[in-house]
N, CA, C and O atoms as CSV, one atom per row, in Angstrom:
chain,resi,resn,atom,element,x,y,z
A,1,MET,N,N,-1.083,34.313,61.596
A,1,MET,CA,C,-0.992,32.992,62.171
A,1,MET,C,C,0.495,32.641,62.322
A,1,MET,O,O,1.304,32.876,61.424
A,2,ILE,N,N,0.820,32.077,63.474
A,2,ILE,CA,C,2.215,31.745,63.735
A,2,ILE,C,C,2.342,30.290,64.167
A,2,ILE,O,O,1.371,29.682,64.617
A,3,SER,N,N,3.526,29.746,64.030
A,3,SER,CA,C,3.787,28.354,64.392
A,3,SER,C,C,3.871,28.202,65.911
A,3,SER,O,O,3.992,29.187,66.640
A,4,MET,N,N,3.807,26.964,66.370
A,4,MET,CA,C,3.904,26.699,67.802
A,4,MET,C,C,5.268,27.109,68.344
A,4,MET,O,O,5.361,27.657,69.443
A,5,GLY,N,N,6.317,26.850,67.585
A,5,GLY,CA,C,7.661,27.225,68.030
A,5,GLY,C,C,7.816,28.729,68.170
A,5,GLY,O,O,8.363,29.222,69.156
A,6,ALA,N,N,7.325,29.453,67.169
A,6,ALA,CA,C,7.398,30.915,67.224
A,6,ALA,C,C,6.537,31.444,68.362
A,6,ALA,O,O,6.923,32.390,69.049
A,7,ALA,N,N,5.376,30.838,68.563
A,7,ALA,CA,C,4.470,31.270,69.639
A,7,ALA,C,C,5.114,31.088,71.003
A,7,ALA,O,O,5.005,31.962,71.863
A,8,SER,N,N,5.783,29.963,71.206
A,8,SER,CA,C,6.400,29.717,72.511
A,8,SER,C,C,7.511,30.726,72.785
A,8,SER,O,O,7.666,31.188,73.915
A,9,LYS,N,N,8.278,31.066,71.765
A,9,LYS,CA,C,9.348,32.053,71.936
A,9,LYS,C,C,8.785,33.460,72.107
A,9,LYS,O,O,9.259,34.230,72.941
A,10,LEU,N,N,7.781,33.784,71.317
A,10,LEU,CA,C,7.195,35.118,71.334
A,10,LEU,C,C,6.472,35.414,72.645
A,10,LEU,O,O,6.522,36.539,73.142
A,11,TYR,N,N,5.800,34.407,73.206
A,11,TYR,CA,C,5.020,34.616,74.421
A,11,TYR,C,C,5.732,34.159,75.685
A,11,TYR,O,O,5.184,34.286,76.781
A,12,GLY,N,N,6.937,33.634,75.552
A,12,GLY,CA,C,7.725,33.266,76.723
A,12,GLY,C,C,7.163,32.095,77.500
A,12,GLY,O,O,7.302,32.027,78.721
A,13,VAL,N,N,6.523,31.163,76.788
A,13,VAL,CA,C,6.022,29.937,77.421
A,13,VAL,C,C,6.614,28.748,76.682
A,13,VAL,O,O,7.068,28.880,75.546
A,14,SER,N,N,6.610,27.598,77.321
A,14,SER,CA,C,7.187,26.420,76.676
A,14,SER,C,C,6.244,25.878,75.608
A,14,SER,O,O,5.041,26.135,75.624
A,15,ARG,N,N,6.814,25.135,74.696
A,15,ARG,CA,C,6.011,24.474,73.662
A,15,ARG,C,C,5.024,23.512,74.311
A,15,ARG,O,O,3.895,23.359,73.843
A,16,ARG,N,N,5.454,22.868,75.385
A,16,ARG,CA,C,4.589,21.941,76.110
A,16,ARG,C,C,3.370,22.671,76.698
A,16,ARG,O,O,2.271,22.116,76.707
A,17,THR,N,N,3.546,23.877,77.177
A,17,THR,CA,C,2.424,24.672,77.693
A,17,THR,C,C,1.419,24.941,76.586
A,17,THR,O,O,0.212,24.836,76.806
A,18,ILE,N,N,1.902,25.286,75.404
A,18,ILE,CA,C,1.008,25.523,74.278
A,18,ILE,C,C,0.269,24.242,73.912
A,18,ILE,O,O,-0.928,24.277,73.625
A,19,GLU,N,N,0.974,23.111,73.919
A,19,GLU,CA,C,0.330,21.834,73.622
A,19,GLU,C,C,-0.767,21.525,74.637
A,19,GLU,O,O,-1.836,21.037,74.268
A,20,ARG,N,N,-0.506,21.808,75.922
A,20,ARG,CA,C,-1.523,21.568,76.960
A,20,ARG,C,C,-2.739,22.470,76.766
A,20,ARG,O,O,-3.874,22.024,76.933
A,21,LEU,N,N,-2.509,23.736,76.416
A,21,LEU,CA,C,-3.615,24.662,76.179
A,21,LEU,C,C,-4.471,24.213,74.996
A,21,LEU,O,O,-5.696,24.329,75.034
A,22,ILE,N,N,-3.833,23.706,73.958
A,22,ILE,CA,C,-4.568,23.197,72.791
A,22,ILE,C,C,-5.377,21.968,73.189
A,22,ILE,O,O,-6.564,21.872,72.877
A,23,LYS,N,N,-4.730,21.027,73.880
A,23,LYS,CA,C,-5.399,19.776,74.265
A,23,LYS,C,C,-6.589,20.032,75.193
A,23,LYS,O,O,-7.604,19.342,75.099
A,24,SER,N,N,-6.474,21.013,76.084
A,24,SER,CA,C,-7.556,21.319,77.022
A,24,SER,C,C,-8.699,22.090,76.351
A,24,SER,O,O,-9.778,22.225,76.928
A,25,GLY,N,N,-8.464,22.595,75.135
A,25,GLY,CA,C,-9.488,23.360,74.426
A,25,GLY,C,C,-9.449,24.849,74.733
A,25,GLY,O,O,-10.294,25.602,74.251
A,26,ASP,N,N,-8.475,25.281,75.531
A,26,ASP,CA,C,-8.368,26.698,75.888
A,26,ASP,C,C,-7.714,27.541,74.795
A,26,ASP,O,O,-7.807,28.768,74.816
A,27,LEU,N,N,-7.056,26.888,73.844
A,27,LEU,CA,C,-6.361,27.612,72.778
A,27,LEU,C,C,-6.792,27.051,71.423
A,27,LEU,O,O,-6.399,25.941,71.062
A,28,PRO,N,N,-7.598,27.808,70.666
A,28,PRO,CA,C,-7.983,27.362,69.325
A,28,PRO,C,C,-6.763,27.328,68.402
A,28,PRO,O,O,-5.811,28.086,68.584
A,29,TYR,N,N,-6.809,26.448,67.423
A,29,TYR,CA,C,-5.697,26.342,66.475
A,29,TYR,C,C,-6.239,26.011,65.097
A,29,TYR,O,O,-7.393,25.608,64.946
A,30,HIS,N,N,-5.402,26.185,64.110
A,30,HIS,CA,C,-5.733,25.851,62.725
A,30,HIS,C,C,-4.686,24.873,62.233
A,30,HIS,O,O,-3.490,25.071,62.450
A,31,ARG,N,N,-5.125,23.839,61.586
A,31,ARG,CA,C,-4.210,22.845,61.038
A,31,ARG,C,C,-4.093,23.086,59.533
A,31,ARG,O,O,-5.093,23.177,58.821
A,32,ILE,N,N,-2.859,23.186,59.075
A,32,ILE,CA,C,-2.571,23.332,57.654
A,32,ILE,C,C,-1.687,22.139,57.302
A,32,ILE,O,O,-0.484,22.146,57.564
A,33,GLY,N,N,-2.287,21.130,56.716
A,33,GLY,CA,C,-1.572,19.877,56.493
A,33,GLY,C,C,-1.241,19.277,57.846
A,33,GLY,O,O,-2.140,19.014,58.644
A,34,ARG,N,N,0.035,19.058,58.113
A,34,ARG,CA,C,0.461,18.530,59.417
A,34,ARG,C,C,0.908,19.630,60.372
A,34,ARG,O,O,1.270,19.352,61.516
A,35,GLN,N,N,0.885,20.861,59.912
A,35,GLN,CA,C,1.358,21.974,60.730
A,35,GLN,C,C,0.210,22.602,61.516
A,35,GLN,O,O,-0.929,22.630,61.050
A,36,ILE,N,N,0.518,23.103,62.702
A,36,ILE,CA,C,-0.450,23.802,63.531
A,36,ILE,C,C,-0.090,25.277,63.539
A,36,ILE,O,O,1.071,25.639,63.731
A,37,ARG,N,N,-1.081,26.125,63.330
A,37,ARG,CA,C,-0.887,27.571,63.358
A,37,ARG,C,C,-1.815,28.177,64.401
A,37,ARG,O,O,-2.934,27.707,64.607
A,38,LEU,N,N,-1.334,29.222,65.052
A,38,LEU,CA,C,-2.054,29.847,66.151
A,38,LEU,C,C,-2.223,31.341,65.893
A,38,LEU,O,O,-1.376,31.977,65.267
A,39,SER,N,N,-3.324,31.883,66.382
A,39,SER,CA,C,-3.590,33.312,66.268
A,39,SER,C,C,-2.964,34.030,67.462
A,39,SER,O,O,-3.150,33.592,68.598
A,40,PRO,N,N,-2.230,35.116,67.237
A,40,PRO,CA,C,-1.672,35.877,68.352
A,40,PRO,C,C,-2.741,36.355,69.338
A,40,PRO,O,O,-2.497,36.389,70.544
A,41,ALA,N,N,-3.920,36.724,68.835
A,41,ALA,CA,C,-4.999,37.175,69.725
A,41,ALA,C,C,-5.455,36.034,70.637
A,41,ALA,O,O,-5.688,36.246,71.827
A,42,ASP,N,N,-5.583,34.823,70.080
A,42,ASP,CA,C,-5.974,33.662,70.888
A,42,ASP,C,C,-4.887,33.318,71.900
A,42,ASP,O,O,-5.190,32.937,73.031
A,43,LEU,N,N,-3.623,33.448,71.502
A,43,LEU,CA,C,-2.510,33.187,72.417
A,43,LEU,C,C,-2.534,34.156,73.594
A,43,LEU,O,O,-2.307,33.760,74.737
A,44,HIS,N,N,-2.809,35.416,73.311
A,44,HIS,CA,C,-2.878,36.416,74.374
A,44,HIS,C,C,-3.979,36.057,75.375
A,44,HIS,O,O,-3.771,36.122,76.587
A,45,LYS,N,N,-5.145,35.679,74.860
A,45,LYS,CA,C,-6.256,35.301,75.741
A,45,LYS,C,C,-5.920,34.069,76.567
A,45,LYS,O,O,-6.200,34.033,77.765
A,46,ALA,N,N,-5.323,33.060,75.941
A,46,ALA,CA,C,-5.054,31.792,76.614
A,46,ALA,C,C,-3.906,31.888,77.617
A,46,ALA,O,O,-3.948,31.249,78.668
A,47,THR,N,N,-2.879,32.683,77.299
A,47,THR,CA,C,-1.709,32.748,78.174
A,47,THR,C,C,-1.777,33.902,79.156
A,47,THR,O,O,-1.106,33.882,80.188
A,48,GLY,N,N,-2.586,34.912,78.840
A,48,GLY,CA,C,-2.649,36.105,79.691
A,48,GLY,C,C,-1.393,36.944,79.598
A,48,GLY,O,O,-1.140,37.788,80.458
A,49,ARG,N,N,-0.603,36.719,78.558
A,49,ARG,CA,C,0.653,37.454,78.369
A,49,ARG,C,C,0.600,38.267,77.098
A,49,ARG,O,O,-0.059,37.892,76.129
A,50,ASN,N,N,1.291,39.368,77.112
A,50,ASN,CA,C,1.467,40.152,75.892
A,50,ASN,C,C,2.693,39.640,75.168
A,50,ASN,O,O,3.686,39.260,75.788
A,51,ALA,N,N,2.612,39.635,73.864
A,51,ALA,CA,C,3.778,39.262,73.076
A,51,ALA,C,C,4.795,40.375,73.172
A,51,ALA,O,O,4.437,41.549,73.259
A,52,GLY,N,N,6.033,40.014,73.156
A,52,GLY,CA,C,7.078,41.029,73.212
A,52,GLY,C,C,8.324,40.532,72.540
A,52,GLY,O,O,8.440,39.354,72.202
A,53,LYS,N,N,9.244,41.426,72.350
A,53,LYS,CA,C,10.510,41.042,71.732
A,53,LYS,C,C,11.292,40.179,72.709
A,53,LYS,O,O,11.294,40.436,73.912
A,54,ASN,N,N,11.946,39.171,72.196
A,54,ASN,CA,C,12.743,38.296,73.040
A,54,ASN,C,C,14.100,38.046,72.401
A,54,ASN,O,O,14.468,38.714,71.435
A,55,VAL,N,N,14.831,37.100,72.930
A,55,VAL,CA,C,16.194,36.867,72.469
A,55,VAL,C,C,16.277,36.422,71.022
A,55,VAL,O,O,17.334,36.574,70.409
A,56,CYS,N,N,15.219,35.884,70.450
A,56,CYS,CA,C,15.254,35.432,69.054
A,56,CYS,C,C,15.002,36.564,68.076
A,56,CYS,O,O,15.195,36.404,66.871
A,57,GLY,N,N,14.568,37.715,68.592
A,57,GLY,CA,C,14.249,38.812,67.708
A,57,GLY,C,C,12.820,38.784,67.202
A,57,GLY,O,O,12.470,39.570,66.322
A,58,LEU,N,N,11.978,37.896,67.737
A,58,LEU,CA,C,10.577,37.856,67.337
A,58,LEU,C,C,9.820,38.981,68.019
A,58,LEU,O,O,10.063,39.288,69.186
A,59,GLN,N,N,8.918,39.584,67.300
A,59,GLN,CA,C,8.097,40.631,67.893
A,59,GLN,C,C,6.722,40.596,67.247
A,59,GLN,O,O,6.602,40.380,66.041
A,60,HIS,N,N,5.677,40.808,68.054
A,60,HIS,CA,C,4.316,40.828,67.549
A,60,HIS,C,C,3.993,42.221,67.032
A,60,HIS,O,O,4.230,43.220,67.712
A,61,ASP,N,N,3.452,42.276,65.828
A,61,ASP,CA,C,3.043,43.545,65.230
A,61,ASP,C,C,1.526,43.629,65.328
A,61,ASP,O,O,0.820,42.915,64.616
A,62,ALA,N,N,1.019,44.493,66.203
A,62,ALA,CA,C,-0.418,44.586,66.440
A,62,ALA,C,C,-1.180,45.092,65.215
A,62,ALA,O,O,-2.363,44.786,65.067
A,63,THR,N,N,-0.539,45.850,64.344
A,63,THR,CA,C,-1.242,46.380,63.174
A,63,THR,C,C,-1.525,45.300,62.143
A,63,THR,O,O,-2.549,45.352,61.462
A,64,THR,N,N,-0.635,44.324,62.017
A,64,THR,CA,C,-0.844,43.242,61.055
A,64,THR,C,C,-1.231,41.944,61.738
A,64,THR,O,O,-1.588,40.978,61.064
A,65,ASN,N,N,-1.167,41.898,63.078
A,65,ASN,CA,C,-1.487,40.713,63.868
A,65,ASN,C,C,-0.602,39.534,63.470
A,65,ASN,O,O,-1.073,38.400,63.381
A,66,GLN,N,N,0.680,39.806,63.231
A,66,GLN,CA,C,1.631,38.769,62.867
A,66,GLN,C,C,2.897,38.894,63.701
A,66,GLN,O,O,3.232,39.963,64.211
A,67,ALA,N,N,3.579,37.777,63.820
A,67,ALA,CA,C,4.897,37.814,64.449
A,67,ALA,C,C,5.905,38.137,63.354
A,67,ALA,O,O,5.796,37.640,62.233
A,68,THR,N,N,6.874,38.960,63.681
A,68,THR,CA,C,7.885,39.294,62.696
A,68,THR,C,C,9.266,38.932,63.218
A,68,THR,O,O,9.535,38.986,64.418
A,69,VAL,N,N,10.123,38.567,62.295
A,69,VAL,CA,C,11.515,38.280,62.602
A,69,VAL,C,C,12.341,39.229,61.756
A,69,VAL,O,O,12.408,39.098,60.534
A,70,HIS,N,N,12.971,40.191,62.424
A,70,HIS,CA,C,13.785,41.180,61.711
A,70,HIS,C,C,13.017,41.796,60.547
A,70,HIS,O,O,13.564,41.975,59.459
A,71,GLY,N,N,11.716,42.128,60.788
A,71,GLY,CA,C,10.921,42.808,59.782
A,71,GLY,C,C,10.228,41.910,58.778
A,71,GLY,O,O,9.509,42.411,57.914
A,72,ARG,N,N,10.418,40.595,58.860
A,72,ARG,CA,C,9.760,39.690,57.927
A,72,ARG,C,C,8.709,38.873,58.663
A,72,ARG,O,O,8.922,38.482,59.811
A,73,ALA,N,N,7.581,38.612,58.019
A,73,ALA,CA,C,6.525,37.809,58.659
A,73,ALA,C,C,7.036,36.391,58.891
A,73,ALA,O,O,7.761,35.841,58.062
A,74,ASP,N,N,6.657,35.811,60.011
A,74,ASP,CA,C,7.062,34.442,60.354
A,74,ASP,C,C,6.418,33.456,59.393
A,74,ASP,O,O,5.202,33.465,59.203
A,75,ARG,N,N,7.222,32.624,58.800
A,75,ARG,CA,C,6.732,31.601,57.890
A,75,ARG,C,C,6.780,30.222,58.569
A,75,ARG,O,O,6.588,29.193,57.920
A,76,GLY,N,N,7.037,30.219,59.871
A,76,GLY,CA,C,7.073,28.962,60.599
A,76,GLY,C,C,8.441,28.317,60.640
A,76,GLY,O,O,8.610,27.293,61.301
A,77,ALA,N,N,9.412,28.872,59.964
A,77,ALA,CA,C,10.747,28.279,59.932
A,77,ALA,C,C,11.629,28.973,60.957
A,77,ALA,O,O,12.405,29.866,60.618
A,78,ILE,N,N,11.508,28.566,62.185
A,78,ILE,CA,C,12.316,29.152,63.254
A,78,ILE,C,C,13.456,28.185,63.573
A,78,ILE,O,O,13.223,27.003,63.828
A,79,ALA,N,N,14.647,28.676,63.558
A,79,ALA,CA,C,15.812,27.811,63.831
A,79,ALA,C,C,15.998,27.611,65.308
A,79,ALA,O,O,16.925,26.915,65.725
């Protein structure tokens, strides 16, 4: 599960696009307290894009189904 900020960077879409997909019901999400977490598989289905490495160094690991930053799992703290 990854944060909205990490998802937007990882999938190359704006945060606003992710918010619209959630609001329309096209993108399932999980709420943990006040935070929203998204599944990479659901993001792929909703955006039609594959996750890939980008300028932030985020990359989707298909074996663990997590976004990684320089080899560490994303904890939602993206600067």
